[in-house]
C-alpha positions as CSV (number, residue, x, y, z in Angstrom):
1,X,0.0,0.0,0.1
2,X,2.9,2.3,0.6
3,X,4.4,1.8,-2.6
4,X,1.0,2.8,-4.2
5,X,0.7,6.0,-2.1
6,X,4.2,7.0,-2.8
7,X,3.6,6.4,-6.8
8,X,0.4,8.6,-6.4
9,X,2.3,11.3,-4.5
10,X,5.0,11.3,-7.1
11,X,2.7,11.5,-10.0
12,X,0.6,14.4,-7.9
13,X,3.9,16.5,-7.6
14,X,4.8,16.0,-11.1
15,X,1.3,17.4,-12.2
16,X,1.3,20.1,-9.5
17,X,4.6,21.2,-10.6
18,X,3.2,22.1,-14.0
19,X,1.0,24.6,-12.1
20,X,2.6,25.7,-9.1
21,X,6.3,26.6,-8.4
22,X,7.9,24.1,-6.1
23,X,9.3,26.8,-3.9
24,X,5.6,28.2,-3.5
25,X,4.2,28.1,0.0
26,X,0.9,26.2,-1.1
27,X,2.6,23.6,-3.2
28,X,2.1,20.9,-0.6
29,X,-1.5,21.6,-0.9
30,X,-1.8,21.7,-4.6
31,X,0.1,18.4,-4.7
32,X,-2.2,16.9,-2.3
33,X,-5.1,18.0,-4.3
34,X,-3.7,16.5,-7.4
35,X,-2.9,13.1,-5.4
36,X,-6.4,12.9,-4.4
37,X,-7.6,13.7,-8.1
38,X,-5.3,11.0,-9.6
39,X,-6.5,8.3,-6.9
40,X,-10.1,9.3,-7.8
41,X,-9.5,8.9,-11.5
42,X,-8.0,5.6,-10.7
43,X,-10.9,4.4,-8.9
44,X,-13.5,5.7,-11.5
45,X,-11.4,4.0,-14.0
46,X,-11.4,0.7,-12.2
47,X,-15.2,0.9,-11.5
48,X,-15.9,1.7,-15.2
49,X,-13.6,-1.3,-16.3
50,X,-15.4,-3.8,-14.0
51,X,-19.0,-2.6,-15.3
52,X,-18.1,-4.0,-18.8
């Protein structure tokens, strides 16, 4: 589980870096929001795949 979370945080950090500079004070908040969005997208994709 830790590996999955670490990969999601890494991906969230990469996406957040496109929109906010890593030096910005709110970078961790944006990184967290992007990580939650990525996890939600994976859950929706898994639900739609199993629906078929």
